[in-house]
C-alpha positions in Angstrom: -17.8 12.0 -10.3 -16.3 12.5 -6.9 -13.9 15.3 -8.0 -16.9 17.3 -9.2 -18.3 17.4 -5.7 -14.9 18.3 -4.0 -13.3 21.5 -5.1 -9.9 20.3 -3.8 -9.9 17.2 -6.0 -8.7 16.9 -9.6 -9.8 14.6 -12.4 -7.2 11.9 -13.1 -6.0 11.4 -16.7 -7.0 7.7 -16.7 -9.7 7.1 -19.4 -9.9 3.4 -20.3 -11.9 2.2 -23.4 -15.5 1.4 -22.8 -14.8 -2.4 -22.6 -12.5 -1.8 -19.6 -14.8 0.5 -17.5 -16.3 -2.1 -15.3 -15.2 -1.8 -11.7 -14.7 -5.5 -11.1 -13.0 -6.1 -14.4 -10.5 -3.3 -13.5 -10.0 -4.8 -10.0 -9.5 -8.4 -11.2 -7.7 -7.9 -14.6 -4.2 -7.1 -13.2 -4.4 -10.4 -11.3 -5.4 -12.3 -14.5 -2.7 -10.9 -16.8 0.9 -12.3 -16.8 3.0 -10.8 -13.9 5.8 -8.5 -14.7 9.2 -10.4 -14.5 11.3 -8.8 -11.8 14.2 -10.2 -9.9 14.5 -9.5 -6.1 16.9 -9.9 -3.2 15.3 -10.6 0.2 16.6 -9.0 3.3 15.3 -9.9 6.8 15.5 -6.9 9.1 15.0 -7.4 12.9 12.9 -4.9 14.6 13.4 -3.3 18.1 10.5 -5.4 19.7 12.1 -8.8 18.6 10.0 -9.4 15.5 11.1 -8.8 11.8 10.1 -7.7 8.5 11.2 -8.9 5.1 12.4 -6.4 2.5 12.2 -7.2 -1.2 14.9 -5.2 -3.1 14.2 -5.1 -6.9 17.2 -6.1 -8.9 19.3 -5.0 -10.7 20.1 -2.1 -8.2 21.8 1.2 -8.9 25.5 1.3 -8.1 25.5 4.9 -6.9 24.7 5.2 -3.3 23.0 8.5 -4.1 20.4 6.9 -6.3 17.0 7.8 -5.0 15.0 5.3 -3.0 11.5 4.2 -3.9 9.9 2.5 -0.8 6.6 0.7 -1.4 4.1 -0.5 1.2 1.6 -3.1 0.0 -2.1 -3.7 0.7 -3.9 -6.2 2.9 -2.3 -9.6 2.4 -0.2 -8.2 -0.4 3.4 -8.9 -1.2 6.2 -8.5 -3.8 4.2 -10.9 -5.9 1.2 -8.5 -6.1 0.8 -7.3 -9.7 0.8 -3.7 -8.7 4.0 -4.2 -6.6 5.8 -5.7 -9.6 4.7 -2.9 -11.9 5.5 0.0 -9.6 8.9 -1.4 -8.5 9.8 -2.0 -12.2 8.8 1.5 -13.2 10.9 3.0 -10.5 13.9 0.8 -11.4 13.7 1.9 -15.0 13.8 5.6 -13.8 17.1 5.0 -11.9 15.6 4.6 -8.4 16.6 2.0 -5.8 13.3 0.2 -5.3 12.2 -2.0 -2.4 9.0 -3.3 -0.8 8.5 -3.8 2.9 6.4 -6.8 3.7 4.2 -6.2 6.6 4.8 -8.7 9.5 3.9 -12.2 8.4 3.4 -11.2 4.7 6.8 -12.3 3.5 8.1 -15.8 3.1 8.1 -16.7 6.8 5.5 -16.1 9.6 6.4 -13.4 12.0 7.6 -14.2 15.5 5.2 -12.4 17.7 1.5 -13.1 18.1 0.7 -9.6 16.8 0.5 -9.0 13.0 -0.1 -5.6 11.2 -3.0 -3.3 10.6 -4.1 -0.2 8.8 -2.9 2.3 11.4 0.4 0.4 12.4 3.0 3.1 11.5 5.8 2.0 13.8 7.6 -0.5 11.5 7.4 2.0 8.6 8.8 4.8 10.6 11.6 2.6 11.9 12.5 1.4 8.4 12.5 4.9 6.9 15.1 5.9 9.5 17.2 2.8 8.8 17.3 3.6 5.1 18.2 7.2 5.8 21.1 6.0 7.8 22.3 3.5 5.1 21.9 6.0 2.3 22.4 9.5 3.8 22.8 11.2 0.5 19.8 9.6 -1.3 16.4 11.2 -1.6 13.5 9.0 -0.8 9.9 8.7 -2.1 7.4 6.4 -0.2 4.3 4.9 -1.8 1.5 2.9 -0.3 -1.3 0.9 -1.8 -4.7 0.3 -0.2 -4.0 -0.6 3.6 -0.4 0.5 3.0 -1.6 3.8 1.6 -3.7 4.6 4.7 -0.9 3.6 7.0 1.5 5.9 5.1 -0.8 8.9 5.1 -1.3 8.5 8.8 2.4 8.2 9.4 3.2 11.5 7.4 0.4 13.3 9.0 1.6 12.4 12.5 5.3 12.9 12.0 5.6 16.0 9.8 8.0 16.6 6.9 11.3 17.3 8.8 11.1 14.2 10.9 10.7 11.7 8.1 12.9 13.4 5.5 10.8 12.1 2.6 10.8 13.9 -0.8 7.3 12.9 -1.5 4.5 10.4 -0.8 2.1 8.6 -3.2 -1.1 7.0 -1.7 -3.0 4.6 -4.0 -6.7 3.7 -3.3 -6.4 4.3 0.5 -9.4 3.3 2.7 -9.4 6.6 4.4 -12.5 5.8 6.4 -12.1 2.3 7.6 -15.5 1.8 9.1 -17.2 3.1 5.9 -15.0 0.8 3.8 -15.7 -2.2 6.0 -19.4 -1.5 5.4 -18.9 -1.2 1.6 -17.2 -4.5 1.6 -20.1 -6.2 3.1 -22.5 -5.2 0.4 -23.3 -6.9 -3.0 -20.7 -8.3 -5.1 -18.0 -6.7 -2.8 -18.7 -9.6 -0.3 -16.6 -11.8 -2.6 -13.5 -9.6 -2.0 -14.3 -9.6 1.7 -14.6 -13.4 1.8 -11.3 -13.9 0.0 -9.4 -11.5 2.2 -10.9 -12.8 5.4 -10.0 -16.3 4.3 -6.4 -15.3 4.0 -6.3 -13.5 7.3 -8.1 -16.4 9.2 -5.8 -19.0 7.8 -2.8 -17.3 9.2 -4.5 -16.9 12.6 -5.5 -20.5 12.6 -1.9 -21.6 11.9 -0.7 -19.3 14.7 -3.2 -20.8 17.1 -2.1 -24.4 16.2 1.6 -23.8 16.5 2.1 -21.5 19.6 0.3 -20.0 22.6 -2.2 -17.3 21.3 -3.1 -14.4 23.6 -6.7 -14.2 22.6 -9.5 -16.4 24.0 -10.5 -17.4 20.4 -11.6 -21.0 19.5 -11.3 -22.4 15.9 -15.1 -22.5 15.7 -15.4 -18.9 16.7 -12.7 -17.9 14.1 -14.5 -19.7 11.3 -17.7 -17.8 12.2 -16.2 -14.4 11.6 -17.7 -13.5 8.2 -17.2 -9.7 8.0 -14.4 -7.3 8.6 -16.4 -5.8 11.5 -16.5 -9.3 13.1 -12.8 -10.1 12.4 -11.5 -6.7 13.5 -13.6 -6.9 16.7 -12.5 -10.3 17.6 -8.9 -10.3 16.4 -7.4 -7.0 15.1 -8.6 -4.8 17.9 -7.7 -6.9 21.0 -4.4 -8.2 19.4 -3.3 -4.6 18.8 -4.5 -2.6 21.8 -7.9 -1.4 20.6 -11.1 -1.8 22.6 -13.3 -2.7 19.6 -13.5 -2.6 15.8 -15.0 0.9 16.1 -12.2 2.1 18.2 -9.7 0.6 15.7 -11.4 2.1 12.7 -11.7 5.6 14.4 -8.0 5.7 15.5 -6.4 4.1 12.5 -8.2 5.9 9.7 -6.1 8.6 7.9 -9.0 10.5 6.5 -9.4 12.9 9.4 -5.7 13.7 9.3 -5.1 14.8 5.8 -5.1 18.5 6.6 -2.0 18.0 8.8 0.2 16.5 6.0 3.3 18.6 5.2 5.2 16.3 2.9 4.4 16.7 -0.8 1.7 14.0 -1.4 -0.2 12.6 -4.3 -3.4 10.6 -3.5 -4.9 8.6 -6.4 -8.5 7.3 -6.0 -11.1 5.8 -8.3 -14.7 6.7 -7.9 -15.8 3.2 -8.7 -13.6 1.4 -6.2 -15.7 -1.6 -5.0 -13.8 -1.6 -1.7 -15.0 1.9 -0.7 -18.2 3.8 -0.5 -19.0 6.2 -3.4 -19.0 9.2 -1.1 -15.6 8.4 0.5 -14.1 11.8 -0.3 -17.0 13.6 1.4 -16.2 11.8 4.6 -12.6 13.0 5.0 -10.9 16.2 6.1 -10.0 18.8 3.5 -6.4 17.9 2.4 -3.5 20.2 3.2 -2.0 22.5 0.5 0.8 20.1 0.1 -1.6 17.3 -1.0 -2.9 16.7 -4.4 -5.9 14.4 -4.9 -6.6 12.9 -8.3 -9.8 11.0 -8.9 -10.5 8.6 -11.8 -14.1 7.9 -12.9 -13.0 4.3 -13.5 -10.2 2.1 -12.2 -11.7 -0.3 -9.6 -9.5 -1.2 -6.7 -5.8 -0.7 -7.8 -6.7 -1.6 -11.4 -6.2 1.3 -13.8 -5.6 -1.0 -16.8 -5.4 0.7 -20.1 -4.8 -0.2 -23.8 -1.6 1.2 -25.2 -0.1 0.1 -28.5 -2.6 -2.8 -28.8 -1.6 -4.3 -25.3 -2.9 -4.1 -21.8 -0.7 -1.9 -19.7 -0.7 -0.1 -16.3 -1.7 3.5 -16.3 -1.0 3.4 -12.6 2.7 2.7 -13.1 2.9 5.5 -15.7 1.3 8.1 -13.4 3.6 7.1 -10.6 6.6 7.4 -12.8 5.5 10.8 -13.9 5.3 11.9 -10.3 8.7 10.4 -9.4 10.3 12.3 -12.2 8.5 15.5 -11.2 9.9 15.2 -7.7 13.4 13.8 -8.6 14.3 14.3 -12.2 16.4 11.6 -13.7 20.0 12.6 -13.9 22.5 11.5 -16.6 24.9 10.0 -14.0 25.8 6.7 -12.6 22.4 6.8 -10.9 21.1 4.7 -13.8 20.4 1.1 -13.2 23.5 -1.1 -13.2 23.5 -3.5 -16.2 23.8 -6.6 -14.0 22.1 -7.9 -10.9 23.9 -7.9 -7.5 22.6 -11.5 -7.2 25.0 -12.5 -10.1 27.9 -11.6 -7.9 27.1 -14.2 -5.3 
């Protein structure tokens, strides 16, 4: 187990029954189970460069403006409809938080305006949104969480900005690909190629739509796009030149959060699974020693953002339970009007 080899990592308390210990079953099962029912309110927020992001606010919302905020950043091609997003936002809502998810550019209901999209090291939009939320709710504490790509981005952001600049009470990073080059290699091996093929299909479909509907800044033909079969190929031909990197190697090096973990000042929880098929088994040996404010918990099983357990005879999310525990450790629930309002704001419209 990775935590045995790293003195700064702790074993996670996730211990699924033997039938649920397969890495691919853990990865896929949340996507096969019924989704958590959760109402949302969509807000379009314009960005300084003329583009926009869509925010999904979980409903019902707390009435008290002092209610703590839970801000979630999804993974590659994720959204409010991702199973983990529904679970985590629902958990935060039941604890009296004001939960919302920021869709990365182009991941909401509408395509983004500019040719650029988003990537694992693109911290600008998150930084801007955190500042906006702090202005709207000046008396509310805020916890930010990220999943996969969103987790790497968030860790990079807090390492670069420091504690005082962001004003976050805490950060939770779930299955972060802390060494992007090594993770791209892992996804091009064995059964993991199926995940790579699916994710690349999603990415290439968006690029193809952009190329067909508006001028595109890259010298990329439809045939060349279709021939990109690995993340190395795609990031070298699309992600890197579209976002100011010289190559995939340059992008992976500059966007990976792993080398920066020693610089984090914000209280941070990193959750990782040793059997994550998106990542190499020695991922934790490839990163910097985390700072004293960072706690790393490693589960032997869990797959990629799975962590499905059996409780009271039903499948349930250990991940949402662990995140809920951490939220209450940082911001204890208060017996005030901070509790969730009994009706949805959408009902007032």
